C-alpha positions as CSV (number, residue, x, y, z in Angstrom):
1,M,-14.6,-53.0,28.4
2,A,-17.1,-50.6,27.0
3,P,-20.6,-52.0,26.5
4,H,-21.8,-52.6,23.0
5,A,-24.6,-50.4,21.6
6,S,-28.0,-52.2,21.6
7,Q,-31.1,-51.7,19.5
8,L,-33.2,-48.8,20.9
9,K,-36.7,-49.7,22.0
10,S,-38.2,-46.3,22.2
11,A,-40.3,-45.1,19.3
12,T,-39.1,-41.5,19.6
13,K,-35.5,-41.7,20.9
14,T,-32.7,-42.7,18.6
15,V,-30.0,-42.3,21.3
16,H,-30.4,-42.9,25.0
17,V,-27.4,-42.4,27.3
18,R,-27.3,-42.4,31.1
19,N,-24.4,-41.8,33.4
20,L,-21.8,-42.6,30.7
21,V,-18.3,-42.9,32.0
22,R,-15.1,-43.5,30.0
23,R,-11.6,-43.7,31.4
24,F,-8.1,-44.1,29.9
25,A,-5.9,-45.5,32.6
26,A,-6.4,-43.2,35.6
27,K,-7.8,-40.3,33.6
28,T,-11.6,-39.9,33.3
29,I,-12.6,-38.5,29.9
30,L,-16.4,-38.8,30.2
31,D,-17.8,-38.2,33.6
32,G,-21.5,-39.2,33.9
33,V,-23.0,-38.0,30.6
34,D,-26.8,-38.1,30.1
35,L,-28.3,-37.5,26.7
36,D,-31.3,-38.3,24.6
37,I,-31.5,-37.6,20.9
38,E,-34.9,-37.8,19.1
39,E,-35.5,-39.3,15.7
40,G,-34.5,-36.9,13.0
41,Q,-32.9,-34.4,15.3
42,F,-29.7,-32.7,14.3
43,V,-27.4,-32.2,17.4
44,A,-24.0,-30.4,17.3
45,L,-21.4,-31.1,20.0
46,L,-18.9,-28.3,20.9
47,G,-16.0,-28.4,23.3
48,R,-12.4,-27.4,23.7
49,S,-9.7,-29.8,22.7
50,G,-9.5,-32.6,25.2
51,S,-13.0,-32.1,26.5
52,G,-14.1,-35.6,25.4
53,K,-16.0,-35.0,22.2
54,S,-14.4,-37.6,20.0
55,T,-14.4,-40.1,22.9
56,F,-18.2,-39.6,23.2
57,L,-18.7,-40.1,19.5
58,K,-16.6,-43.3,19.5
59,A,-18.7,-44.6,22.4
60,L,-21.9,-44.0,20.5
61,A,-20.4,-45.7,17.4
62,G,-19.2,-48.7,19.5
63,L,-15.6,-48.0,18.6
64,D,-14.1,-47.7,22.1
65,H,-13.7,-51.3,23.1
66,D,-10.2,-50.6,24.5
67,V,-11.3,-48.2,27.2
68,E,-12.8,-48.7,30.7
69,G,-16.4,-47.7,30.8
70,T,-19.8,-47.8,32.6
71,G,-23.3,-46.5,32.1
72,T,-26.3,-47.1,29.9
73,L,-25.8,-46.6,26.1
74,D,-28.6,-47.4,23.6
75,T,-28.1,-46.6,19.9
76,P,-29.6,-48.1,16.8
77,E,-27.8,-50.9,15.0
78,N,-28.0,-49.1,11.6
79,L,-25.7,-46.2,12.3
80,S,-23.0,-44.6,10.1
81,V,-19.9,-42.6,10.9
82,V,-18.2,-39.8,8.8
83,F,-14.7,-38.8,9.9
84,Q,-12.6,-35.7,9.3
85,D,-10.7,-37.5,6.5
86,A,-12.8,-39.4,4.0
87,R,-11.1,-42.8,4.6
88,L,-11.7,-44.0,1.1
89,L,-10.0,-47.2,0.0
90,P,-7.5,-46.1,-2.7
91,W,-7.6,-49.4,-4.5
92,R,-11.3,-49.2,-5.0
93,T,-13.3,-47.0,-7.3
94,V,-15.8,-44.4,-6.1
95,I,-18.8,-46.7,-6.6
96,Q,-16.9,-49.6,-4.9
97,N,-16.2,-47.4,-1.9
98,V,-19.8,-46.4,-1.6
99,T,-21.3,-49.8,-2.0
100,L,-18.7,-51.7,0.1
101,G,-20.7,-54.6,1.6
102,L,-23.8,-54.0,-0.4
103,P,-24.5,-57.0,-2.6
104,G,-25.7,-57.3,-6.2
105,A,-27.5,-55.0,-8.6
106,A,-29.6,-53.4,-5.9
107,G,-26.5,-52.3,-4.1
108,Q,-25.1,-50.8,-7.3
109,E,-28.3,-48.9,-7.9
110,A,-28.4,-47.6,-4.4
111,G,-24.8,-46.5,-4.7
112,R,-25.4,-44.7,-8.0
113,K,-28.4,-42.9,-6.5
114,A,-26.4,-41.9,-3.4
115,L,-23.6,-40.5,-5.6
116,A,-26.2,-38.5,-7.6
117,E,-27.6,-37.1,-4.4
118,V,-24.1,-35.7,-3.5
119,G,-23.5,-34.3,-6.9
120,L,-21.1,-36.9,-8.2
121,E,-23.3,-38.6,-10.9
122,G,-20.9,-39.9,-13.6
123,R,-17.9,-40.2,-11.3
124,E,-18.6,-43.8,-10.3
125,A,-15.5,-45.2,-12.1
126,A,-13.1,-42.5,-10.7
127,W,-10.4,-43.4,-8.3
128,P,-10.2,-41.5,-4.9
129,N,-6.9,-39.8,-5.9
130,Q,-8.7,-38.3,-8.9
131,L,-11.0,-36.4,-6.5
132,S,-10.6,-33.1,-4.7
133,G,-10.9,-33.1,-0.9
134,G,-14.5,-31.8,-1.1
135,E,-15.4,-34.5,-3.6
136,Q,-13.9,-37.2,-1.4
137,Q,-16.0,-36.0,1.5
138,R,-19.1,-36.2,-0.7
139,V,-18.2,-39.8,-1.4
140,A,-17.9,-40.4,2.3
141,L,-21.4,-38.9,2.8
142,A,-22.8,-41.0,0.1
143,R,-21.2,-44.1,1.7
144,S,-22.7,-43.2,5.0
145,L,-26.2,-42.5,3.8
146,V,-26.6,-45.3,1.2
147,R,-27.7,-47.7,4.0
148,Q,-30.4,-45.3,5.3
149,P,-28.9,-45.0,8.8
150,S,-31.1,-44.1,11.8
151,L,-28.1,-42.3,13.3
152,L,-25.4,-40.4,11.5
153,L,-22.2,-39.6,13.6
154,A,-19.9,-37.0,12.1
155,D,-16.5,-36.2,13.7
156,E,-15.4,-32.8,12.3
157,P,-16.1,-33.9,8.7
158,F,-15.4,-30.5,7.2
159,G,-12.4,-29.5,9.3
160,A,-9.8,-30.1,6.6
161,L,-11.7,-28.3,3.8
162,D,-11.2,-24.7,2.7
163,A,-13.8,-22.1,3.8
164,L,-15.8,-22.0,0.5
165,T,-15.9,-25.8,0.1
166,R,-17.0,-26.1,3.8
167,L,-20.0,-23.7,3.2
168,K,-21.0,-25.8,0.1
169,M,-20.8,-29.0,2.2
170,H,-23.0,-27.4,4.9
171,D,-25.7,-26.8,2.3
172,L,-25.3,-30.4,1.1
173,L,-25.4,-31.9,4.5
174,R,-28.5,-29.8,5.5
175,E,-30.3,-30.9,2.3
176,L,-29.4,-34.6,2.7
177,C,-30.4,-34.7,6.4
178,A,-33.7,-33.0,5.6
179,R,-34.4,-35.7,2.9
180,H,-33.2,-38.8,4.8
181,R,-34.1,-37.7,8.3
182,P,-31.5,-39.5,10.4
183,A,-30.7,-38.3,13.8
184,V,-27.3,-36.6,13.6
185,L,-24.5,-35.9,16.1
186,L,-22.0,-33.5,14.6
187,V,-18.7,-33.0,16.6
188,T,-17.2,-29.6,15.6
189,H,-14.9,-26.9,16.9
190,D,-16.7,-24.3,14.8
191,V,-19.4,-22.4,16.7
192,D,-20.9,-20.8,13.5
193,E,-21.0,-24.3,11.9
194,A,-23.0,-25.6,14.8
195,I,-25.4,-22.7,14.8
196,S,-25.9,-22.9,11.0
197,L,-26.7,-26.6,11.0
198,A,-28.1,-27.9,14.3
199,D,-31.5,-28.0,15.9
200,R,-29.7,-28.3,19.3
201,I,-26.2,-27.5,20.5
202,L,-24.4,-29.2,23.4
203,V,-21.2,-28.0,25.1
204,L,-18.9,-30.6,26.7
205,D,-16.4,-29.5,29.2
206,E,-14.0,-31.8,31.2
207,G,-16.2,-34.8,30.4
208,R,-19.6,-33.2,31.4
209,L,-22.3,-31.6,29.4
210,I,-22.6,-28.0,30.6
211,E,-24.9,-26.6,27.9
212,D,-27.9,-27.9,26.0
213,L,-29.3,-25.1,23.8
214,R,-32.2,-25.4,21.3
215,V,-31.7,-23.3,18.1
216,D,-35.0,-21.9,16.9
217,L,-33.9,-20.1,13.8
218,P,-35.3,-20.4,10.3
219,A,-33.2,-22.1,7.6
220,P,-31.0,-21.1,5.9
221,R,-29.6,-19.2,8.8
222,D,-28.3,-15.7,8.4
223,H,-25.0,-15.0,10.2
224,G,-26.0,-11.4,10.4
225,D,-29.2,-12.1,12.3
226,P,-29.0,-10.6,15.8
227,R,-30.4,-13.9,17.2
228,F,-27.5,-15.8,15.5
229,A,-25.0,-13.4,17.1
230,S,-26.7,-13.8,20.5
231,I,-26.5,-17.6,20.4
232,R,-22.8,-17.3,19.2
233,T,-22.0,-15.1,22.2
234,Q,-23.7,-17.4,24.6
235,L,-21.8,-20.5,23.3
236,L,-18.5,-18.7,23.2
237,S,-18.9,-17.7,26.8
238,R,-19.6,-21.4,27.7
239,L,-16.4,-22.3,25.8
240,G,-14.4,-19.8,27.8
241,V,-14.2,-17.1,25.1
242,E,-15.6,-13.9,26.3
243,T,-15.0,-11.7,23.3
244,P,-18.2,-11.4,21.2
245,G,-17.8,-12.3,17.6
246,R,-14.6,-14.4,18.1
247,R,-14.7,-18.0,17.0
248,A,-13.8,-20.8,19.3
249,A,-10.6,-22.6,18.3
């Protein structure tokens, strides 16, 4: 049984993980992972399919109760998760999805403010099936941020979007995180997405962290910057892709 996340005691660390192990039957998915994430830090997690990325995110979210696990895992109680699909309740309106569990007029006001922040002011009464995929993800972001989480976990939240919508969502996420200052762990397959958004990029391979790279580039980040290209090449190499300029799958 995986241990539950507990309230972090440190004043500067939002996530504290030591020797984290997760197994499914006889297969070890996470093999002794150590990680600290500071308050307000944006961390991207890269790795090939099957490397353990989603398992790690679920462990941080406390959503892996059905697996065997050991290790120390401290995360804040007020965390939110954004998944690849928006996971909106189709029988509830946009504002009802955002404010689910938030009581009274204060909850409604917080929900309206959150929707305005993601560019959906005036769409409170819309139904999920009346929204585009990008708009649905905006609602999911509003739902995640309305409770002012200390930790935002995002599992490939833009993977199903077209390229132009994805770029717009990058700008929105960057703006919202700068405003609200949660610690963020973004799981992604997209190397350029990681470099564009993150302060720090991790690479997970066969359940172990093999890279921990600080990204010291000004925002917004220029994909044509030679430093951007150098970081991309380094990360692709760690992912087993040796051709410069080619994206990891």
